C-alpha positions as CSV (number, residue, x, y, z in Angstrom):
1,M,-23.4,-12.0,24.0
2,K,-22.4,-11.6,27.7
3,N,-21.8,-7.9,27.2
4,R,-25.3,-7.4,25.8
5,W,-26.8,-9.4,28.7
6,V,-25.2,-7.2,31.3
7,I,-26.2,-4.0,29.6
8,T,-29.9,-5.1,29.4
9,R,-30.0,-6.4,33.0
10,L,-28.2,-3.4,34.6
11,N,-30.0,-0.6,32.8
12,I,-28.3,2.4,34.4
13,S,-30.3,5.0,32.5
14,K,-33.6,3.6,33.8
15,F,-32.2,3.5,37.4
16,I,-31.0,7.1,37.3
17,H,-34.3,8.2,35.7
18,S,-36.3,6.6,38.6
19,L,-34.2,8.6,41.1
20,R,-35.2,11.8,39.2
21,R,-38.9,11.1,40.0
22,I,-38.3,11.4,43.7
23,S,-39.2,14.8,45.1
24,W,-36.3,16.2,47.1
25,R,-37.7,19.6,47.8
26,P,-39.4,18.7,51.2
27,F,-36.0,17.6,52.6
28,S,-34.0,20.6,51.6
29,R,-34.4,22.4,54.9
30,V,-34.8,19.4,57.3
31,S,-32.3,18.5,60.0
32,T,-31.3,14.8,59.9
33,T,-31.2,14.6,63.7
34,D,-34.1,13.7,66.0
35,Q,-34.4,17.3,67.4
36,Y,-36.6,19.9,65.8
37,N,-34.9,22.9,64.2
38,I,-36.2,25.6,66.5
39,I,-34.8,28.3,64.2
40,D,-37.1,27.3,61.4
41,E,-40.4,29.2,62.1
42,N,-42.2,27.3,59.3
43,F,-41.2,23.9,60.6
44,D,-43.6,21.1,59.6
45,P,-44.3,18.6,62.5
46,Q,-44.2,15.7,60.0
47,S,-40.7,16.6,58.9
48,K,-39.2,14.2,61.5
49,Y,-41.0,11.3,59.7
50,R,-39.7,12.5,56.3
51,A,-36.2,12.8,57.6
52,K,-36.3,9.2,58.7
53,N,-37.6,8.3,55.3
54,L,-34.7,10.1,53.6
55,V,-32.1,8.3,55.8
56,L,-33.6,5.0,54.8
57,K,-33.6,5.8,51.1
58,S,-30.0,7.1,51.4
59,K,-28.9,3.8,53.0
60,L,-30.8,1.9,50.3
61,L,-29.0,3.9,47.5
62,I,-25.6,3.2,49.2
63,L,-26.5,-0.5,49.4
64,L,-27.5,-0.6,45.7
65,G,-24.2,1.2,44.9
66,F,-22.2,-1.5,46.7
67,I,-24.2,-4.2,45.0
68,F,-23.6,-2.6,41.6
69,I,-19.9,-2.3,42.2
70,G,-19.7,-5.9,43.5
71,I,-21.6,-7.3,40.4
72,S,-19.3,-5.3,38.1
73,L,-16.2,-6.7,39.8
74,F,-17.6,-10.2,39.6
75,L,-18.6,-9.9,36.0
76,S,-15.2,-8.4,35.1
77,K,-13.7,-11.8,35.9
78,F,-15.9,-13.2,33.0
79,Y,-14.5,-10.6,30.5
80,I,-17.4,-8.2,30.9
81,F,-16.3,-4.6,30.2
82,T,-15.2,-2.4,33.0
83,L,-13.8,1.2,33.1
84,D,-10.3,-0.3,32.7
85,N,-11.1,-2.3,29.5
86,Y,-13.9,-0.1,28.1
87,N,-11.9,0.8,25.0
88,Q,-11.2,-2.9,24.3
89,Y,-14.9,-3.5,24.7
90,V,-15.7,-0.8,22.2
91,Q,-13.2,-2.2,19.7
92,S,-14.5,-5.8,20.2
93,S,-18.0,-4.6,19.5
94,Y,-16.9,-2.7,16.4
95,N,-15.1,-5.8,15.1
96,L,-18.2,-7.9,15.8
97,N,-20.4,-5.6,13.8
98,L,-17.7,-5.4,11.1
99,Y,-17.5,-9.2,10.7
100,L,-21.2,-9.6,10.7
101,S,-21.8,-6.9,8.1
102,F,-19.0,-8.5,6.1
103,N,-20.6,-12.0,6.2
104,K,-23.6,-13.1,8.3
105,R,-22.4,-16.8,8.1
106,F,-19.9,-16.1,10.8
107,Q,-22.8,-15.9,13.3
108,G,-23.4,-19.6,12.9
109,F,-20.1,-20.6,14.5
110,K,-19.8,-20.7,18.3
111,E,-16.1,-20.3,17.9
112,F,-16.8,-16.9,16.3
113,N,-19.1,-15.8,19.1
114,N,-16.6,-16.7,21.8
115,V,-14.0,-14.5,20.2
116,F,-15.7,-11.2,20.7
117,Q,-15.1,-10.6,24.3
118,A,-13.2,-7.7,25.8
119,P,-9.9,-8.9,27.4
120,N,-9.6,-8.3,31.1
121,Q,-5.9,-7.5,30.9
122,R,-3.5,-5.7,28.6
123,E,-1.9,-7.9,25.9
124,L,1.3,-7.0,24.2
125,Y,1.0,-8.4,20.8
126,I,1.5,-7.1,17.3
127,N,-1.7,-5.6,15.9
128,Q,-3.6,-7.1,18.8
129,N,-5.8,-4.1,19.3
130,G,-5.7,-0.4,18.5
131,V,-5.9,0.7,22.1
132,N,-3.0,-1.2,23.7
133,N,-1.0,-1.7,20.5
134,E,2.6,-0.7,21.2
135,F,3.7,-2.0,17.8
136,N,5.1,0.4,15.2
137,Y,5.5,-0.8,11.6
138,N,9.0,0.7,11.5
139,Y,10.2,-1.8,14.1
140,S,10.5,-4.5,11.4
141,S,12.6,-2.2,9.1
142,I,14.7,-0.8,11.9
143,A,15.4,-4.3,13.2
144,L,16.5,-5.5,9.8
145,I,18.8,-2.4,9.2
146,S,20.4,-2.9,12.6
147,Y,20.8,-6.7,11.9
148,I,22.6,-5.9,8.6
149,N,24.8,-3.5,10.4
150,E,25.7,-6.1,13.1
151,I,26.6,-8.6,10.4
152,Y,28.9,-6.2,8.6
153,K,30.6,-5.5,11.9
154,T,31.1,-9.2,12.9
155,Q,31.4,-11.3,9.7
156,K,34.3,-11.5,7.3
157,S,32.0,-12.0,4.2
158,P,28.8,-10.1,5.2
159,K,27.2,-10.1,1.8
160,E,27.4,-13.8,1.4
161,Y,26.3,-14.4,5.1
162,L,23.2,-12.2,4.7
163,I,22.1,-14.1,1.6
164,N,22.8,-17.6,2.9
165,Q,21.8,-17.3,6.5
166,T,18.2,-16.7,5.9
167,I,15.9,-14.9,8.4
168,D,12.5,-16.0,9.6
169,F,9.5,-14.0,8.2
170,H,5.8,-13.3,8.9
171,W,3.8,-10.7,7.2
172,G,2.2,-9.7,10.5
173,D,5.6,-8.0,11.4
174,W,5.5,-5.8,8.3
175,V,1.9,-4.9,7.6
176,D,-1.3,-4.4,9.5
177,T,-3.2,-7.6,10.1
178,S,-5.3,-6.4,13.0
179,R,-8.6,-7.0,11.2
180,A,-7.8,-10.7,11.2
181,N,-7.5,-10.9,15.0
182,P,-10.9,-12.5,15.6
183,F,-10.2,-15.1,12.9
184,I,-6.7,-15.7,14.4
185,K,-8.2,-16.2,17.8
186,M,-10.8,-18.7,16.6
187,Y,-8.3,-20.5,14.3
188,P,-7.4,-23.3,16.7
189,D,-11.0,-24.1,17.3
190,L,-11.7,-24.0,13.6
191,L,-9.0,-26.5,13.1
192,K,-10.7,-28.9,15.5
193,R,-14.0,-28.3,13.9
194,F,-12.6,-29.2,10.5
195,G,-10.6,-32.3,11.6
196,N,-7.3,-30.5,11.9
197,S,-7.3,-29.9,8.2
198,Q,-5.7,-26.6,7.3
199,N,-7.0,-27.0,3.7
200,E,-10.6,-27.2,5.0
201,V,-10.1,-24.0,7.1
202,Y,-8.7,-22.3,3.9
203,N,-11.8,-23.4,2.0
204,Y,-13.9,-21.9,4.8
205,Y,-12.0,-18.6,4.5
206,K,-12.4,-18.6,0.7
207,M,-16.2,-19.3,1.1
208,M,-16.5,-16.3,3.5
209,C,-14.5,-14.0,1.2
210,Q,-16.0,-15.0,-2.1
211,F,-19.0,-12.7,-1.5
212,V,-16.7,-9.7,-1.2
213,L,-14.0,-10.4,-3.7
214,E,-16.2,-11.7,-6.5
215,D,-19.2,-9.4,-6.0
216,K,-21.9,-12.0,-5.5
217,I,-24.6,-9.4,-4.6
218,P,-27.4,-9.1,-7.3
219,D,-26.9,-6.2,-9.7
220,Y,-30.2,-4.5,-9.0
221,E,-29.5,-4.4,-5.2
222,D,-25.9,-3.5,-5.9
223,Q,-26.9,-0.4,-7.7
224,Q,-29.3,0.8,-5.0
225,L,-26.7,0.3,-2.2
226,F,-24.0,1.9,-4.3
227,Q,-26.0,5.0,-4.8
228,N,-26.1,5.4,-1.0
229,L,-22.4,4.6,-0.8
230,A,-23.3,1.8,1.6
231,Y,-22.3,-1.3,-0.2
232,L,-19.0,0.1,-1.5
233,F,-17.7,0.9,2.0
234,E,-19.1,-2.3,3.5
235,Q,-17.2,-4.1,0.8
236,V,-14.0,-2.2,1.4
237,E,-14.2,-3.2,5.1
238,G,-14.8,-6.8,4.0
239,V,-11.8,-6.6,1.7
240,E,-9.6,-5.4,4.6
241,I,-10.7,-8.4,6.7
242,C,-10.1,-10.9,4.0
243,G,-6.8,-9.3,3.0
244,A,-5.6,-9.4,6.6
245,I,-6.4,-13.1,6.9
246,D,-4.7,-13.8,3.6
247,K,-1.5,-11.9,4.6
248,Y,-1.4,-13.6,8.0
249,Y,-1.9,-17.2,6.8
250,Y,-1.7,-17.6,3.1
251,F,0.3,-15.0,1.1
252,P,3.8,-16.4,0.2
253,V,6.7,-14.9,2.1
254,P,9.2,-12.9,0.0
255,E,12.3,-14.8,-1.4
256,R,14.6,-12.0,-0.3
257,I,14.5,-8.5,1.3
258,M,16.5,-5.7,-0.2
259,L,17.5,-2.5,1.8
260,E,17.7,0.4,-0.6
261,T,20.5,2.9,0.0
262,D,22.1,5.5,-2.3
263,Y,25.3,3.4,-2.4
264,H,24.3,-0.3,-2.4
265,Y,21.3,-2.6,-2.2
266,H,21.8,-4.9,0.8
267,V,20.2,-8.3,0.1
268,V,18.9,-10.6,2.9
269,G,17.8,-14.1,2.3
270,V,14.4,-15.2,3.7
271,N,13.5,-18.6,5.1
272,P,10.9,-20.0,2.6
273,R,8.8,-21.5,5.5
274,R,6.6,-18.8,7.0
275,L,6.5,-18.4,10.8
276,D,3.3,-19.6,12.4
277,E,2.9,-16.2,14.1
278,P,4.7,-12.9,14.0
279,L,8.0,-12.4,15.9
280,G,6.5,-9.5,17.8
281,I,8.4,-6.8,19.5
282,E,10.6,-9.2,21.5
283,G,11.5,-11.2,18.5
284,L,12.3,-8.1,16.4
285,A,14.4,-6.8,19.3
286,K,16.4,-10.0,19.2
287,R,17.0,-9.4,15.5
288,Y,17.8,-5.8,16.2
289,H,20.6,-6.8,18.6
290,N,21.4,-10.0,16.7
291,S,21.0,-11.9,20.0
292,K,19.1,-15.0,21.2
293,S,17.8,-13.1,24.2
294,V,17.0,-9.5,25.1
295,T,16.0,-7.7,28.3
296,S,13.0,-5.5,28.7
297,K,15.4,-2.5,28.9
298,Q,16.9,-3.4,25.5
299,I,13.4,-3.7,24.0
300,K,12.3,-0.3,25.3
301,A,15.6,1.3,24.1
302,I,14.7,0.6,20.5
303,D,13.4,3.8,18.8
304,P,11.4,2.9,15.6
305,N,12.3,6.3,14.2
306,D,16.0,5.7,14.3
307,G,16.2,4.4,10.7
308,K,18.3,7.2,9.4
309,Q,20.8,7.1,12.2
310,I,21.3,3.3,11.9
311,A,21.5,3.5,8.1
312,R,24.4,6.0,8.4
313,E,26.2,3.6,10.8
314,L,25.7,0.8,8.3
315,K,27.2,3.0,5.6
316,G,30.4,3.3,7.7
317,S,30.4,-0.4,8.4
318,Y,30.1,-1.1,4.7
319,L,33.0,1.2,3.9
320,S,35.2,-0.4,6.6
321,K,35.0,-3.7,4.7
322,G,36.6,-2.1,1.7
323,Y,33.5,-2.3,-0.6
324,E,33.1,0.3,-3.3
325,F,30.0,2.4,-3.6
326,S,27.6,1.8,-6.5
327,N,26.2,4.7,-8.6
328,F,22.5,4.5,-9.4
329,K,22.4,7.8,-11.3
330,L,20.6,7.5,-14.6
331,Q,22.3,8.2,-17.9
332,R,21.4,11.3,-20.0
333,F,20.3,9.1,-22.9
334,I,20.1,5.3,-23.1
335,N,19.6,3.1,-26.1
336,Q,18.6,-0.6,-26.3
337,D,19.4,-3.4,-28.7
338,P,16.3,-4.5,-30.7
339,L,17.3,-8.1,-29.8
340,D,16.1,-7.4,-26.3
341,F,12.6,-7.2,-27.7
342,R,12.6,-10.5,-29.6
343,E,10.0,-13.0,-28.6
344,P,11.2,-15.6,-26.2
345,N,11.5,-19.2,-27.4
346,V,9.9,-20.9,-24.3
347,L,9.6,-24.4,-25.9
348,G,13.2,-24.3,-27.1
349,E,14.5,-23.3,-23.7
350,I,12.5,-26.1,-22.1
351,K,14.0,-28.7,-24.5
352,E,17.5,-27.4,-23.8
353,L,17.1,-27.6,-20.1
354,E,15.5,-31.1,-20.2
355,R,18.5,-32.4,-22.2
356,N,20.6,-31.8,-19.1
357,K,17.9,-32.4,-16.4
358,F,20.2,-34.6,-14.3
359,K,22.9,-32.0,-14.2
360,L,20.8,-28.9,-13.5
361,T,21.8,-26.5,-10.7
362,Q,19.1,-25.5,-8.2
363,G,18.6,-22.2,-10.1
364,E,18.2,-24.1,-13.5
365,Q,15.8,-26.5,-12.0
366,K,13.7,-23.6,-10.6
367,R,13.7,-22.1,-14.1
368,L,12.6,-25.3,-15.7
369,D,9.8,-25.7,-13.2
370,F,8.6,-22.2,-13.9
371,L,8.7,-22.6,-17.7
372,H,6.7,-25.9,-17.4
373,Y,4.1,-24.3,-15.2
374,S,3.8,-21.3,-17.4
375,N,3.5,-23.3,-20.6
376,E,1.2,-26.0,-19.3
377,H,-1.3,-23.5,-18.1
378,L,-1.1,-21.3,-21.1
379,K,-4.3,-22.4,-22.7
380,E,-6.3,-22.3,-19.5
381,R,-8.5,-19.3,-18.7
382,Q,-6.9,-18.1,-15.6
383,P,-8.2,-15.2,-13.4
384,F,-6.1,-12.0,-13.6
385,F,-2.9,-12.9,-11.6
386,F,-2.8,-9.6,-9.7
387,K,-6.0,-9.6,-7.7
388,T,-8.3,-6.6,-7.5
389,V,-11.7,-6.2,-6.1
390,M,-14.4,-6.4,-8.8
391,V,-17.6,-4.6,-8.2
392,N,-19.7,-4.5,-11.4
393,I,-21.0,-1.0,-10.9
394,D,-17.5,0.2,-10.3
395,N,-16.2,-0.9,-13.7
396,Y,-16.6,2.6,-15.2
397,Q,-14.9,4.7,-12.4
398,A,-12.6,1.8,-11.5
399,V,-12.0,3.0,-8.0
400,L,-11.3,-0.4,-6.6
401,H,-9.5,-1.7,-9.7
402,H,-6.5,0.4,-8.8
403,Y,-5.7,-1.3,-5.5
404,N,-3.8,-4.6,-5.3
405,Y,-5.4,-7.3,-3.1
406,P,-4.5,-8.3,-0.4
407,W,-2.6,-5.1,0.3
408,M,-5.5,-2.7,0.0
409,R,-6.8,-1.4,3.4
410,K,-9.0,1.5,2.4
411,I,-9.9,3.9,-0.4
412,L,-7.3,6.6,-0.4
413,C,-8.0,10.3,-1.2
414,P,-6.0,11.8,-4.1
415,E,-3.6,13.5,-1.7
416,E,-2.7,10.3,0.0
417,R,-2.3,8.4,-3.3
418,I,0.0,11.0,-4.9
419,K,2.3,11.1,-1.8
420,I,2.7,7.3,-2.0
421,I,3.4,7.5,-5.8
422,H,6.0,10.2,-5.1
423,H,8.1,7.8,-3.2
424,M,7.3,4.7,-5.2
425,I,8.4,6.1,-8.6
426,R,11.7,7.2,-7.1
427,S,12.3,3.8,-5.6
428,W,11.4,1.9,-8.8
429,F,13.9,3.6,-11.1
430,K,16.7,3.0,-8.5
431,F,15.6,-0.6,-8.2
432,A,15.7,-1.1,-12.0
433,E,19.1,0.6,-12.2
434,Q,20.7,-1.7,-9.7
435,A,19.2,-4.7,-11.5
436,Q,20.7,-3.3,-14.7
437,V,17.4,-3.2,-16.6
438,I,16.0,-0.4,-18.7
439,S,12.5,0.9,-18.1
440,W,10.5,4.1,-18.8
441,F,7.2,5.6,-17.9
442,N,4.4,6.1,-20.4
443,Y,0.6,6.6,-20.8
444,G,-1.0,8.8,-18.1
445,N,2.3,9.4,-16.3
446,L,3.8,10.7,-19.5
447,Y,0.7,12.9,-19.9
448,G,1.3,14.3,-16.4
449,W,4.9,14.9,-17.2
450,Y,4.0,16.9,-20.3
451,F,2.2,19.5,-18.2
452,N,4.1,19.8,-14.9
453,G,6.4,16.9,-14.5
454,Q,4.1,15.4,-11.8
455,N,1.5,12.6,-11.6
456,L,-2.0,13.6,-12.6
457,P,-4.2,14.1,-9.6
458,W,-6.8,11.7,-10.9
459,D,-4.3,9.0,-12.0
460,N,-4.4,6.0,-9.7
461,D,-1.2,4.3,-10.6
462,V,2.0,4.4,-12.5
463,D,2.6,2.7,-15.9
464,V,6.1,1.6,-16.8
465,Q,7.3,-0.3,-19.9
466,I,10.3,-2.6,-20.3
467,S,11.7,-5.0,-22.9
468,V,10.7,-8.6,-22.6
469,Q,14.3,-9.7,-22.1
470,D,14.7,-7.3,-19.2
471,Q,11.4,-8.4,-17.8
472,D,12.7,-12.0,-17.9
473,K,15.8,-10.9,-16.0
474,L,13.7,-9.4,-13.3
475,G,11.5,-12.5,-13.2
476,Q,14.4,-14.9,-12.8
477,Y,16.4,-13.0,-10.2
478,Y,14.0,-10.6,-8.4
479,N,10.5,-12.1,-8.3
480,N,8.9,-11.8,-4.8
481,T,11.5,-9.3,-3.6
482,L,10.6,-7.0,-0.6
483,V,12.2,-3.6,-0.9
484,I,12.7,-1.3,2.1
485,E,12.8,2.3,1.0
486,N,16.0,4.3,1.6
487,P,15.6,5.4,5.2
488,D,16.8,8.9,4.2
489,L,13.8,9.2,1.9
490,G,11.0,7.5,3.8
491,D,9.7,4.4,5.4
492,H,7.7,2.7,2.6
493,V,8.0,-1.0,1.8
494,F,7.5,-2.3,-1.7
495,L,7.0,-5.8,-3.1
496,Y,8.1,-6.7,-6.6
497,Q,6.1,-9.6,-8.1
498,T,5.9,-11.1,-11.6
499,N,3.1,-12.7,-13.5
500,P,3.8,-16.4,-14.3
501,W,2.8,-15.7,-18.0
502,Y,5.0,-12.7,-18.7
503,L,7.0,-14.7,-21.4
504,Q,3.9,-15.6,-23.5
505,P,0.6,-14.0,-24.4
506,H,-2.1,-15.3,-22.2
507,Y,-5.8,-14.5,-21.9
508,K,-6.3,-11.4,-19.8
509,Q,-2.8,-11.5,-18.4
510,H,-1.8,-8.1,-19.8
511,I,0.3,-6.9,-16.8
512,D,3.6,-8.7,-16.5
513,S,4.8,-7.5,-13.1
514,R,4.0,-5.0,-10.4
515,Y,5.9,-2.9,-7.8
516,I,3.4,-2.7,-4.9
517,D,3.3,-0.5,-1.8
518,V,2.4,-3.3,0.7
519,R,0.8,-0.9,3.2
520,S,-1.7,0.7,0.8
521,G,-2.1,-1.6,-2.3
522,I,-1.0,1.3,-4.7
523,Y,1.2,-0.1,-7.4
524,I,3.3,0.4,-10.6
525,D,2.1,-1.6,-13.6
526,I,5.0,-3.0,-15.6
527,S,4.3,-4.1,-19.2
528,C,7.0,-5.8,-21.3
529,L,7.2,-5.1,-25.0
530,W,8.3,-7.3,-27.9
531,L,8.8,-6.9,-31.6
532,D,5.8,-7.3,-34.0
533,Q,8.0,-9.4,-36.3
534,S,11.2,-11.4,-36.0
535,I,14.6,-9.8,-36.4
536,E,15.1,-11.9,-39.5
537,H,11.9,-10.5,-41.0
538,Y,13.1,-6.9,-40.5
539,D,16.6,-7.7,-41.8
540,K,15.1,-9.2,-44.9
541,E,12.9,-6.2,-45.5
542,D,15.9,-3.9,-45.1
543,E,17.8,-5.9,-47.8
544,E,14.9,-5.6,-50.2
545,N,14.7,-1.9,-49.6
546,E,18.4,-1.6,-50.3
547,E,18.1,-3.4,-53.5
548,K,15.2,-1.3,-54.5
549,A,17.1,1.9,-53.7
550,K,20.1,0.8,-55.8
551,K,17.9,0.3,-58.8
552,E,16.3,3.7,-58.3
553,G,19.7,5.4,-57.7
554,N,18.7,6.3,-54.1
555,D,21.6,6.5,-51.6
556,T,19.3,6.4,-48.5
557,P,17.2,3.3,-48.6
558,E,14.1,3.2,-46.4
559,K,14.5,1.3,-43.2
560,A,11.8,-1.2,-42.1
561,L,9.7,0.2,-39.3
562,R,10.5,-1.7,-36.2
563,Q,7.5,-1.7,-33.9
564,V,7.1,-3.2,-30.4
565,H,3.8,-4.0,-28.7
566,C,2.5,-5.0,-25.3
567,K,-0.1,-7.7,-24.5
568,N,-2.8,-5.0,-24.9
569,N,-1.7,-4.6,-28.5
570,R,-0.5,-1.0,-28.0
571,R,2.2,-0.4,-30.6
572,F,5.2,1.9,-30.5
573,P,7.8,2.5,-33.1
574,L,11.3,2.0,-31.5
575,D,12.4,5.3,-33.1
576,D,9.8,7.1,-31.0
577,L,10.9,5.5,-27.8
578,F,14.7,5.4,-28.2
579,P,17.1,6.7,-27.2
580,L,15.3,7.2,-23.9
581,R,15.6,10.6,-22.3
582,R,16.5,11.1,-18.6
583,T,14.1,13.5,-16.9
584,L,12.6,14.4,-13.6
585,F,9.2,13.0,-12.7
586,E,7.9,13.9,-9.3
587,G,11.3,15.3,-8.6
588,A,13.0,11.9,-9.2
589,Q,15.2,10.8,-12.1
590,G,13.4,8.5,-14.6
591,Y,13.4,7.6,-18.3
592,M,10.8,8.7,-20.8
593,P,10.3,8.2,-24.6
594,Y,12.6,10.2,-26.9
595,K,9.5,11.8,-28.6
596,P,7.0,12.4,-25.8
597,K,4.6,14.5,-27.7
598,K,4.3,12.1,-30.6
599,V,3.9,9.1,-28.3
600,L,1.1,10.9,-26.5
601,W,-0.7,11.9,-29.8
602,D,-0.4,8.4,-31.2
603,T,-1.9,7.0,-27.9
604,Y,-4.6,9.5,-27.0
605,G,-5.2,11.3,-30.3
606,K,-3.8,14.3,-32.1
607,G,-4.1,17.5,-30.0
608,C,-4.6,15.7,-26.7
609,T,-1.8,17.8,-25.2
610,D,-3.8,21.0,-26.0
611,K,-6.7,20.0,-23.8
612,K,-7.2,22.3,-20.8
613,Y,-10.1,20.4,-19.3
614,N,-9.8,16.7,-18.3
615,K,-11.5,14.4,-15.8
616,D,-13.3,17.2,-14.0
617,H,-10.1,19.2,-13.7
618,N,-8.8,22.2,-15.5
619,W,-5.2,23.1,-16.2
620,Q,-4.0,26.4,-14.7
621,K,-0.5,27.0,-16.2
622,D,0.4,30.0,-14.2
623,I,0.5,27.9,-11.0
624,G,1.3,24.7,-12.7
625,M,-1.6,22.6,-11.3
626,W,-4.6,20.7,-12.4
627,I,-7.5,22.1,-10.3
628,Q,-10.9,20.5,-9.7
629,N,-13.6,22.3,-11.6
630,Q,-15.8,22.5,-8.5
631,I,-13.1,24.5,-6.7
632,C,-12.7,27.1,-9.5
633,E,-13.0,27.2,-13.3
634,N,-13.7,29.6,-16.1
635,E,-14.3,33.2,-14.8
636,K,-13.7,32.1,-11.2
637,I,-10.1,31.5,-11.9
638,P,-8.1,34.5,-10.6
639,K,-6.1,36.5,-13.2
640,T,-2.4,35.8,-13.2
641,G,-1.6,39.4,-12.1
642,D,-3.9,39.0,-9.1
643,R,-2.6,35.6,-7.9
644,F,0.8,36.6,-6.4
645,D,2.0,39.0,-3.9
646,D,5.0,41.4,-4.4
647,N,7.4,38.6,-3.5
648,G,6.0,36.3,-6.2
649,D,4.3,34.0,-3.6
650,L,0.9,32.7,-4.3
651,T,-1.8,34.2,-2.1
652,L,-4.8,32.5,-0.6
653,S,-7.2,34.3,-2.9
654,G,-4.9,33.5,-5.8
655,A,-5.2,29.8,-4.8
656,C,-9.0,30.0,-5.2
657,N,-9.3,30.4,-1.4
658,D,-8.2,26.8,-1.0
659,T,-5.5,26.1,1.6
660,E,-4.7,22.7,0.1
661,I,-3.9,24.3,-3.3
662,L,-1.7,26.9,-1.5
663,E,0.2,24.1,0.3
664,I,0.7,22.0,-2.7
665,F,1.9,25.0,-4.7
666,K,4.5,25.8,-2.0
667,L,5.8,22.2,-2.1
668,S,6.0,21.7,-5.8
669,H,6.7,25.2,-7.2
670,D,10.5,24.7,-7.4
671,Q,10.0,21.4,-9.3
672,Y,7.6,23.0,-11.7
673,Q,10.0,25.8,-12.5
674,V,12.7,23.2,-13.4
675,H,10.2,21.4,-15.6
676,L,9.3,24.5,-17.5
677,K,12.9,25.0,-18.5
678,E,13.4,21.4,-19.5
679,F,10.1,21.3,-21.4
680,D,11.0,24.3,-23.5
681,I,14.2,22.6,-24.7
682,V,12.8,19.0,-25.1
683,V,9.4,19.7,-26.5
684,G,9.8,23.2,-27.8
685,K,13.2,22.7,-29.5
686,G,13.6,19.0,-29.6
687,E,17.0,19.2,-28.0
688,D,18.8,17.7,-25.0
689,G,17.3,18.9,-21.7
690,S,19.1,16.4,-19.5
691,E,21.1,19.2,-17.7
692,F,18.0,19.9,-15.7
693,S,17.8,16.3,-14.4
694,E,21.4,16.0,-13.4
695,D,20.5,15.9,-9.8
696,E,17.3,14.7,-8.1
697,L,15.2,17.2,-6.1
698,P,14.6,16.5,-2.4
699,I,11.5,14.5,-1.4
700,Y,8.7,17.1,-1.0
701,R,5.7,14.8,-0.4
702,F,5.7,12.9,2.9
703,Y,2.9,10.4,3.7
704,D,1.7,9.9,7.2
705,S,-1.4,7.7,7.4
706,S,-2.4,9.1,10.8
707,E,-3.1,12.5,9.1
708,F,-5.9,10.9,7.1
709,Q,-7.7,8.8,9.8
């Protein structure tokens, strides 16, 4: 409000415009002394009067200038913008408009109005503002890697120490919460307003965000706004504000942090009580040096891009302790016992644990509490556990459905999304391998593999399947785990989280766990599978078939078809899935069904793999890419002989005169050539093509969010 007041009172444009109305021409040849200019033959006798008038006006202008400067200096003490803090003023005004467009109810709180003032000094604070923000997300990862290294250097039993000596945690050190800054600043005043009740402030936050997250706008108005792309983007900005507040104050801290490397997963325990505010650069510097105090010189010496170097030092420290390296390379083929797909006996396990309830370990008690919660709420209609933003008119295109709240910050373009997935899929299969569980990709990702071994450009996520017993292992030992990507591969951070109802069918809870990129909201959906019938049922059917075959004189009795299904009732014969094949997907090792083509035909219909047009894209086999129809299709597609130069390189004209196609081709061409060889053996001949996935290909998609601002 103060800012607006100053601008209206000191209308500079009007002041300058008034000066323009003064005629300066008569004074252009006049001496400013009291003597006449005898050289000027056309001298006007009245010029002396005009000269005095000019001197008076000049003094007046100078006086007004001093007054303006003085007022500016005076008002700057009251947080009115100056040249020094102009950028902060712009950002404060932007945040004000953002919050008001998000929810007009904010306007009613004086605490809210007091927040939006430009600061009169620089503030060093994590995510405080975009202008003076010296924080880099990699600080948190670098600090942790360095801390782990220091522990390996100084402790006799570093693995046990890292788990038992928990570290403090706040999401503000790891993800962007800058959109919550106005709310954070007014939080103490809000507490006073609501009688120091944090629950009441939480209810206030939920009331503000309900409009955005539950799509309370009328459908008829919704459609009109959506056609102009107005409401969708306003809603995304509101989602970012609500998500930032959620992460800062309410989202649970992880139970552990795991640093991924190619030889070991380093596990660090986390204090279950969240910090009241982020550690900030100084706090992270203390963690980096494993020290209770640091100097400004030590803080400045930290390079947030030193992750690779520190990780290499850590590898040496790990070796010096006599530990052996782990191998996370996938097997050529892997089978799984059908018993791993048997339906869990939740009630039986609860009874067994309750028999010994006075002798339970801490882990067993935690397991019993989880089973009680899951079972007692089983018949209640719960909202989908993994929150997404629901906009009624978005249900068909499902743009917002494929972002996990509160991690979503913006709608990503396809190029951004596939770069994140490129890292995420590689990290997931390594994570599953170290946890000794078996998973494989299916659905749209299997369809993408069939054509070029890459994710489809229009596919928003990754779909992974797992046995219910392996899902239970992940749920018990890895739920709420934060995973730092191998520094040699990238700087992404992922959160593994399970649904409380993964052990039993529950209304609308069809996704059992997720592997989420916490800086974008992109995720891997993980669905567990279980048998249609009990093992005893299948064994009995096999016995009956054997007896029938003996009577008929048949030496090869028919085996009962063992099928597994997910909570969406998609069914897969185990013989189509197993043994799983190792392959390369996005250049990384992963498992896929043994009969990929049959699984695709059973899921999407016979002949689905023959389609050359799909989702506004067309398949161009000679360059190994799905191309948007609006770029080139049909007769506009260059002939194969005209697409490449004498060295076999794709030309710009061969890339439909699209530089992005040319760039992607250069990055992924080697991977596509490997896929063609493997595809010919696996799909064409039905044989073992694992020789082509013996080694992973280097990362060839790197995501830098600053490229897409």
